[in-house]
N, C-alpha and C positions, 0 to 999 in steps of 0.2 A: 640340489634342493630336494627335500624329502617329498616323494610323490604322494605318499599317503596323507601327509599334511596338506598338500595342495588340493588333493581330492576332497578333504574335509571342508576346506574353504569353498570349493566349487559347490559341494552339496548344500552347504549352509546358505549360500546365495540363491541357489536354485529353489530352495525351500522358502525363500522370501526374507532371509535375514531376520527371522521372527524374534530373536532375543534382543535385537537392538531397538531402543526406544525412540531415538531421534536420528536424523540424518547424520549428525556429528558422531553419534554413538556407532552407527553403521560404518562410517569411514574409519573410525578408530579400531573397531573390531576387525575389519578386513585387513588393515595394515599390520596390526599386532599378530593376527593369526598367520599372515604370510611371513613375517619375521620369524615367528616360532617355527615355521616350516622350512626356514633356511634362506629366504630371499633377503639379500643384503640391502634392505631398504632403509634409507635415513630420512627421506622426505617424500611426501605424496601430495598431489594436488588434484582436486576434482572440480571441474568448471562446467556449470550448467547454465545454458542460455534460458531466459525466461520469457513468458508472454505477459509483459507488463508495460504500461505506458511510460514508465520512468526508469525502470531497471533493466539493463541489458542482460545481466547474469549474476549468479551467485557462485562463490567459491568456498571450498573447504580445504584447508591446508593442515596436514598432519606432519609433525616432526617427532622423531623418536624420543620418548620420554616426556612429551609435552601434550597439553590438551589441544584438541582440534580448534583451529582458528576459522571463524566464519566471517564472510564479508560479502558485500554487493558492489557492483560497478554500474554506473549509468552509461548512457549511450555516447557520452563524450569520449569514452575510451577508444572508440573506433577511429577517431581523428587524431589520436595522440601518437607522438613519435615512438613511445615505448611499445605500443601495440603493433605499429607498422613494422618494427624490427624484432617482433617476438615470434618464437617458434609456434605459439598458439594460434597466431594469425594464419599460418600455413595450414594448421590442422583444421581450423574452422572453415577456411575458404576452399581448401582442396581435399580435405578428408584423408590426408596422408600422414603417415608416421614421420616424425622428425627426431633425429638422434644427434646428440652433441657430446662426443667424447672430449674431455678436457685436453687430451694430448693431441687432438686432431686440429690442425690449423684452421680447418673450415668452420670450426665452432666459433671462431672469432667474429663471424658475421652476425652473431646474436649478442649484443651488449649485455643482455640479461645474464648470460652465462659467465660473464666476468665476475659478478658477485658470487655465483656458485663456486667458481674456481678459487676465489679468495677464502671460501669456507671449507676448502679441502675436498670439494666434490670431484669425483673422477668421471662420472657418467650421468647423462640426462637423456630421458626418452619421453617425448610427448606423443600420446597415442589417441587417435580419434575414437569416440564412443558414439556410434550412430544409434539413434532411436528409431522405433518402427515407423514414425511419421516422416522419416527421411532427414530430420534435422541432425546436425553434427555437434556433438559436445566433446569435451576433451578431458584427458587425464595426463598427469606428468609424474614420472618416476625418477628418483634421484638416489644415487649411492655414493659412498665414500670408499668403497672397496677398491683396493689397488687393482688396476687393470679394468675397472668398470664392471658392468653386468656381463655375466657369461652368456653363452648361447642358450643354456638351459634356463637361466634367469629370464631372458627375453621371451623364450617360448612360454614360460609360466605366466608372464605378464599378459601375453596375447591370449592365452587360454582363459584367463580370468575376465577378460573384457566383455564377453557376451553375457554371462550371468550378472556381472556388475552393471551393465547397461540396462538390463531388464528391471532390476531392483531400483536403480536410479530413476528410470523412466516412470515407474509406478509412483515413487515418492514425489517426483517432479510434477506429475499430472495432478496429484492430490494438492500439492502446494499451489499449482497454477489455478486450480479450481477455487481454492481459498482466496487467492489474490484477486482473481477476476470478480468473485462475489463481493469481496471487500470494496473493490473499485466501483462496481456498478450498483450494489444494493446496500453497502455498509457492512461493517464487521459484525455487528450484533445480528443483523438479519442473515448475513452469510453463514454464520455459525449455526443458526437455526435451520437453514435450508440444508446444509451438509449433514445436520443431525437428523434429517428425515422429515422435517415439516414442509412437505412439498405439495400437499393436497389442498385443494380449495376448501376453505372452512377451517383450516388449521390456524387458529389465532388465539391470542391471549389478551386479557385486560392488563394494562400496565399504567402506573402513575408516572407522569413525566412532565417536565417543563417543555413547552412547545415554542419553537422559533419559526416564524414565517416572515420572509423579507422579500423586497423587490427593489429594482433599480428605478429611480425617478427619471421620468422623461424617456423611457426606453422606446416607446412607439415612435416618437419624433426622431430619436437617434437612429433607429432602424430605417426610417424613411429617407434620411439624408446621407447616410454612409453606405458604402458597399457591404454586402453580406459578409464577406471574408473579414473585413475590418470589425464588424459588429461581433462576430464570433471571437475574434482575438480580444476585444474589449471585455466581453463576457467572461472569458477565461481568466483574465487578470482580476476582474471584479470578484469572481467567485473565490479566487485565491485569497483575497482579502478577508473572506469570511471562513472558509473551510479550515484554514490553519488555526484560527482562534477557536472555532467550534470544537474541533477534535482535540485541541490542546486543553480544553476545559471539560472534557468528558462527554461531549455530544456526538451524535451520529447523524450525518447528512443522509436523509432518505431519498430526496428527490430534487432534481432541477426541473423547473417548469418555465421554459422561456428565460425570463430574467428573474424568476422567483426561485426561492430556496426554502425547502421544508426540512427542519432538523428537530430531533428530540434529544432530551437529556434525561435518561431514565433515573428514577428515584427508587432506591431499594436499600436494604441494610448493608449491602456490600459497597455501595457507592457513597451514600450519605443521605441524611434526612433532607426534607424539602427545602429548608432554609439554606443548608450548605450548597445544595445543587443549584438553587435559584441565584445565589450569590455568584457562583461560578458562571452561570448563564449571563448575568449582567456584566461580569468582567469580560466575557467573550464579546458581548455587544459593544462595549466601549472600545475594545481593541479593534474590532471590525470597523467601527465608525472612524477611528483614527487612520486606519489603513486605507479606507475608501477616500477620505478627505485628502490623503497624501498621494493618491493615484493620479498621475498625469500622463495622458496618452497623446502623443503627437500625431496629428492627421494633417499632412501638408504643412501649411504655415500656422496652423491652429493647434493649441494645446487643449485637449478635451479634459474637463474636470467633471466629477460625478458626485451625486448624492444618492443615498439609499434610505429606506425605512425598514424597521423591524418591529414586529409585534411579539410580545412575550406573554405567555399564559401558562398556567399549571393546572393539571387535571388528569382524569382517567381517559385513556385512549384504547381503542381496539387495534391490536398490532398483529398482523399476519397476512395470509394469502387471500387476495381478492382478485377476481377476474372472471373470464368467461372461456369455456372450452379448455384448450390446452395452453392458453396464454394468461399467465398469472402475474400479479405484481405484489411484492412484499412491501406493504405500506401501513399507514395508520389512518384511522377514521374515527369519527365521533363528534359529539357536540363541542368538545374542547378544541378540536382542530378547526371546526367551522367558526368558532368564536375568534380564534387567532387570525383566521383569514379575514374576517370582517374588521378586526382591530387594525390590521395592516392597512386597509383602505382608509380608515379613520386617521391613521398616522400621516398618510399622504394629504388628506384634506386639511389637517392642522399644521402641515409643514414641519412635522416632528421626525427626528431620526428614530427615537426609541419611545414606544408607548407600551404600557402593560395593563393587564386586567386588574380588577380589584383583588382578585384572588392572588395574583402574583405579588402585588404591592403589599398585601397583608403578610405574605410569607417572607419576602425579602425586604427587610427594614432598611430603607434607603431614603435619600432626600427627594421624595416624590412631590409633585405638584398635581393637584386634582384638576383635570381638564374638563370635567363635566359628565353628565349622564347622556348616553346616546342610544336611541332606539336601534335595534339590530334585527334585520330580517331573520325570521325563524325563531326568535327568542321572545318569550312572553313579556319580559321585563326589560326596561332600558338598562344598559350596562355602564357602570362607572369606569372611566378611563383615567389613567395617570401617566404623567410624563416626568422625565428627570428635571429637577429644579435647576440643574446646571445648564440645561439646554435653552438656547434662544431659538424660537421657531423661525424657520426660513420664510421669507416673503414669497407667497405663492403668486405666480403670474396669472 
C-alpha cells in the first residue's frame, strides 16, 4: 500500500474531513481514497450506536462503484439470532477485533460470512471504533483479493481507526444533539436552538394553526389505576395523535400531563392558511379514529378512551421563555390562550373536535354552530363550532 496515499487520508481526517458534505460523503471519500492508495477494499461498513429512544444505531455501507447505503436498526436487533451470531456483537460487547478469513474453518461460526463467501469475498475484519466517552462502535472491512488482506493492509486499517473515530464522533454528537432536540422540543424548535437561538428573549411571531387536546376522565383514571399503567396508557394515547400530527405537517411542542400542545406553521413554504387548516382537521379526524380504536386491557376490563381537541388559527410568539438558565422553547399569546379555553368547552359539550370562528372561516367544512361562549380574559364572547358529523357524547 502506498504510504504517501495513506498519509494523505490520515491528514484529511485529522483536519476534520472538511471537503465532505454529509456522513455518506465522508464514508465514500475515505474508502475511495484508501482504494486509490492501494488498499484492496471492496466493501466497508460503519456502525454507529445512537442515543435515541427508538433507534439502536445507524449504518453506512460502501461498496466499490456504488453509492453509500444508509440505514437504521431498532433495539429489536439485540434479541435477533442474526446479531447473536454476528462478528459485530463481539466487537460491541468486548471491544475486540474479529477476523474471518474465508479459507479458515473457524469463520464458519459466523453465518453472515457465508453470504460474503458466496460473493467471492476472501477476508473480513470487524474493528472496534471507541469514542472518547467509552462507547464502542464498529467498522467492517472486506476484500476479494486472493489471500485476503496483507499484514500491511491490516496495519493501514488500524492506523486509520483513530482519526476516523474522532471525525465520526464529532458527526455523531451533532446528529445526537439534533435527534434529542427533535425528540424533546420538536424539529422546528430543535433547528432554531442549534442555529443559535438559545438566549432568553429570542423569539419570533408566527402564524399557525394551534392544536390543544386532552384525555377525557384522566383524573379518575389516574385515581383508580397504578401509576405505571397510567403512564403506559398515556404513551399509547399520545401515539394516536403524534403520528397524525407529524404526518400532516405539525410539530408537537409540549406534553402537559394528559394534554398536548401542537402547532402547524403557516408560511409560503408549507401552504396558505386554508391548506394548513385542512390538514390539521385531517389529523384531528385520524386521531379521533385512533383513540376510538384504542383498547387497553387492565385485568379483566378493557379500557376505552375519549379525547377532545380544540383548533384555532392565529399569531403566536414562538421562542425561548423561562428564568435563569432554565429555558423552554414554546409558544404563547392570546391565540394559545383561546385554544386552551376552547378545549375546556369541548369537554363541557361532549365534543371531540371544536374550532374557533377564525378556524371555521378558514377551513370550509361541514360545521355546526354551537353558540357564543364568554371566555375569561377576552372582552367578547367567542363563537364556537363543531363538526356536523359528530354526535355529542352524553356527559355524566
